[in-house]
N, C-alpha and C positions, 0 to 999 in steps of 0.2 A: 501531396498531403504528407504530413509528418506522421510516422507510425510510432506511437508511444507504447511502452510496456503496460501502462494502465489504461483501461477503458473508462467509460463513464462510471461515476461512483453511484452505488446503490443508495437509495433514499432510506437511510437507517436511523434509528434512534441516536441522538447525539450522545457521545461519551466524553466525559471530561478527562483530559489527560494533562499531565504536567511533565515536561521534558525539557532539559536544557540542551540547546543546540548551538554549535558554533555559528557565528553570524553568516559565514559563507554558505553553510548548509541551509539556513533559513532563507537566504536570498535565492538559492537554487530551488527550494520548495515553492517560493512565491512565483518564480519564473516558470516552473513546471506547471503550476496551477493555471497560470495565464495561457500557456500553450495548450493545456488540456481543455480549457474553456473555449479557445478559438477553434480547435479541431473538432469539438463536439457541438459547436454552434450554441453553446450556453454561456452563462457568465462563469467566470473563474471561481472554482470552489475555494473554500477556506483552506489554506495550505496545511493546517493542522489535520484536516480530514484526509490528507494524502498519506499520512504516516502509517496508519494501520494497513491499508491495502498494499503499500510498498513493502512493509515488513512481511505481510502474508505472502506476497508474490516472491520475495526473496527466499523465504523459508521453503515455499512450495517448489522452487526451482533449484534449490541447493541439494545436489545429488548425495553428497556426503551426509548431510543432515537427514535426508530421507532414509538412507541406508542405515544410519545409526539408530534412527527412531524405530525402524522395522526390527532391527536386531535387538534393541533394548526393550521392545514392547511398549514404548511410550504411547500414551493415548492421543488420538487426533483431536485437534481443536478447531472449532468453527464448523458451520454447516457444509462448507465446500469439501471438508476432509472426512466427513462421516462415511462409514461403510467400508 
């Protein structure tokens, strides 16, 4: 089984976003959504819904960002980062 960095997506209120992506990135998002759907046994999610959890995961695992945030006293964002 393929181990993806993202797990199943939380059923959350839809948020409208507007972002311009290179065509290659969009194709990769579509492919990622298809693989995520297959591995979770569900239908492929809307590729746009992958963007937020991917960015959240990226920031959560960026050690330099975490260190800078702690040093600068930046406020955490989102429920996963409270406390």
